[in-house]
N, C-alpha and C positions, 0 to 999 in steps of 0.2 A: 867864391860862393855868392849866390844871388841874395838880394835883400830879403827874399822870402824864406831863406834858410835852406832851400832845396837846390842842389846843383844838378847838373846833367850827368854826373858820374853814375847815378843810379840807372841811367839809360845806356851806359856803356861808353861814354866819352871820357877821354883822359882830361886832365886839368888843362893841358896846352890846347887840346882840341876845343874845349868849351871856351877858353879865353879867346881863341881866334874867332870862333863863331860869334861870340858876344861883341867882339871888336867890330866885325863887319855889320852886325845889326845896328851899332851906333854910327858906323861910317860906311854905308853901302856905296858901291861903285868906286871903291878906292883900290890902290895898288897894294900888293903883299910884299913889296920890296923890303920894307923896313919893319915888318911885323915882328920879327924876332927881337928887335930892340924895344918895341912897345910892350911886349908881354914878358920880356926878360928871360928868353929861352934861347937855347943853342939853335943855330941854323938848321942842323940836321933834324932836330926834334920838330921844328916848325915845318920843314918841307914834308916830313912824314905825316904830320898832322893835317897839312893842307891836302895832301894826296888822299888821305882817308876821308876827309870832309867832302871832297869832290866826289869820291866814290860812293858815299852815302847819299849824295844829292843835297847836302846841306849848304854847299857853296857851288856857284857856277861862274864861269868866266865870260864876260861880255865880249862883244866884237872888238871893243876898244882895248881889251886886255885887262880891264879892271875886274874886280870880284864883287859879286852881289850875293847876299845870303837868301836861303829859302825862308818863306814865311814861318814864324815860330810854331804855329799849329801844325803845318805840314812837317816841319822838322821833328817835332815831338811824336807825331803819329808814325813817321818812318822809324824812328829810334825805338818806339814802343813795340811795333810789329817785329823788328829785328830782335829785340831783347826777349820778347815772348817766344819767338822761334828757338832762340838759344836755350831758354829755360825749359822749353818743351823737350828739346834734345837731351838736356841734362837730366830731366825727370825720367825720360825713357831709359837712360843709362842706369839711373838709381834703381828703378823698378826691376832691372835685369840683374841686379847685384847678387841674387841668389845663385846665379851660375858660378859665382866664385867659390861656393861651398865645396864642390868636388875637388877643386885645386887646393884649397886650404886643408881639406882633410888628407889629401895626398901628402902635403907637406908635413902634416902631423903624424903620418904613418897609418891613418885609419882608412882602410879600403872599404869598410862596410858602410852602407847608406845610413843616413840619419834615422834615429828611432822613429817609428811610426806607430799609430794606434788609433783608438777612438776616444774622444774626449766628450764628456757629458756636461752640458751647460744648462742651468735651470733658471738663472736670472734673465728676465726678458730684455732688460736694458743692456746687459752684457752680450746677449745673443745679437741684438741689433748692432752693437758696436763692432762685434766680430764680423758680421756680414758687411758692414761698411768698410772695414779694413781689408777683407778679402777682395771686395770689388775695387778698392782703391789701388791695390797692388797687383791686380790681375794683369797679365801681360798678353795673353793670346785669346782666351775664350771664356765666356760665362754662359752656362746652360741653366735653364730653370723651368720648372713646372709649378704653376701657382693657381690653385683652384678658387681664387677669390671671385665674388660676384660683383664687386664694385671697389674702386679705389677712392679713399677720402682725399680731399684737397691736401690734407696734411701728409698723407702717403705720397702724393704726387710731388709736392714741394720738397719733400725729403729726398726722393729718388732722382728727381730731374738733374741736379748738378752732377751726381755720381754717374748716372747713365750717360749724360752728354760727354763727360770727361772720358769715360771708357771708349765711347764711339769715336771721339776725336783722336784718341791715341791708336786707333786701329784694332781695338779689342772686339772680337766677334761676339755678338749677343744673339742667342737663340732662345726663344721664350714660348712656352705653351700655356695658354690661359683657357679658362672655362667659357664656353659659348654664352652662358647666361650673362657674363660681364658685358656683352655687346649691347645689352639693354640699358646700360648706364652711360649717358652721353659724355660726361667728363672723363670716364675711363676710356671710352672709344677715342676721344680726342687725343688723350695722352699716348695711347697705343699707336695711333696714326702718326703722331709726332715722332715717336721712336722709329717707326718704319721709315719715315722720311729721312731720318738721320743715318739709316743703314742697318738698323736691327731687323732680324728676321723673326716674325711672330706668327704662330699658328694657333688655331682654335680647336678645342675638343669638346664634344657634347657632354661627356660624363667622365671627369677625372677627380680623383680624391687624393692622389699622391702630391706631396710637397717635396720638391727636389731643387737643390742648388749645387752646381758643380763649377769649380774655378780651375781653369787651366788643366783640366782632366786629372788633377792629382789631389784635390781637396773637395770633399762633398759634405753637405749639411742637410740633414733630414730631421723630422720631428722625433723626439724620443718616444712619444706615443702618438701614432697617426690619428687616433680618435680624439685626442685632447692635446692641442699644441701648447696649451699653457703649462704643460709638464716639462717643457724644455726641449732642447735639441741635441743631436749627436753630430760632432764634427769628426769625420773619418778621413784618415790618410793611408790606411792599409790598402795596398795595391789591389788585392783581390776584391775587397769590399767595394772600393771605388769603381772598379771595372764592372761589377754587377749593377751598381747604381747607374753607370753610364749606359749599360745595355738596356735598362728599364727606360731611361730617358729616350734613347733612340727608338725604342718600340713605340712609345707614346708619340714622339715626333712624327714618325712615319705614318701613323694612323690619323694625325690631325690635319686640318685644312688651313691653307694660307689665309691670313687675316684679310688680305686685299680681295680675295674671292668672295668674301662674305659681307663686306661693307660697301655701301654705295659711295661713289665719289660725290662731293658736294655739288649741288646743281649750280650751273652758271647763272649769275644774276642774284643768287642767294648769298653771294660773297665769292664763292669759288676759290676760297683761300685754304691752304693747308693750315694745320694747327700752328706750325711755326710761323707762317706768314701772318696769321691772325695776331699772334703774340707780338711779333715785330711791329705790326701796325699800331697796336695799342701802346707799345713802348715808345714808338716814334712820336706819338701824339702827347705822351706824358713826360718823356725824358729829353733833355736838351742835348746831351752829349752821347755820341755813338758808343764811346767806351763804357759808359755807365749802363746803357741799354744792353750791350752785348754781354757785359758781366752779369747783369740781372737774369738774362736768359740762358747763361751758360754756353754761349757760342762765341766764336772769334769775331773781332771787329770787322774783319774782311767779309765774313759770312753775313754778318748783320747788315753791312752796307750793300751787299749784293741783293739781299731781300728788300731793302729800302728802295733800291733802283728798280727792282721788279714791280714793287707796289706802285711806284710813281708811274710806271709804264701801264700797268693794269688800270689805274684810275685816270690815266691821261692827264696827270697833274703836272704843273710847271714847277712846283716847289713842294717842300714838305708841308708847309702851312696850307697850301692849296689842297694837298692830298688829305690832310686831316679834315678840312672843311667838306670835301667831297665824300669822305668816308662817313662822316656824321650825317650828311644829307641822305645817304643811301641806307643808313641804319646799320652799318658794319661795325660801329663802335658805340 
């Protein structure tokens, strides 16, 4: 364990692998011949650990046959990316766990499907929590019709991490919004951001329906279409959900793609997408890429790709240079 109290086991290294890596940090360009004696481990364990560290790129062999370690920042970045991919895969498996239900019911001798129906919810906080849960566990598709005229910053800040997480996991998002919302710049910026991440958004001139459908089996609509404060209905009845889906598809077919109605930002007025703008602001404010990526709800790799693009657009030699140029041009 390191003096800071945090070991590399959290990033997927075994005790032997961490001990070996730390040994070569202290003793770079040395031989591995007697490393098993130094860390008090069996030769087989050490050989396996060395092979894995080489495979991860944490150690490399010099022309002279000695071993040198990767820089700690590079090592931690590689292990973090690998661990995040593993966790993402595990999370995908967890969110697909409902597929176990049919098999478990068969074991129990129940051939009938799980009970379905319509649930009425009246507490607005409870409704919001249910929507968050349904979005979090969505596996394939989220459909929505939302006749708002503007999104508050609070709305955007709440929705951004959930929307980004769904899109990163490959969940399809199709959303129809009211055309009037295009008159609100923050709302347009967020819709453009979602589109850049893979969401499909269409605009309708006159919609009053409010519809949310998750994975084509759970729908949420207002209990009273004229007064949303009276609660919501959560429907899982196959026939009812099918009718709600048909209504959504009708609205979708009659709506217009967002990209056909909004102008691209003019070159020289920044010419950046909403995501690029946020990365630029983050790059100038935050020191570590991991923190910036987490704040924006994107992967470190995607964050760094945007940073590289920004450096190229600004013709900057470094991030500090890019920040200076962006300020001079009034981009931030």
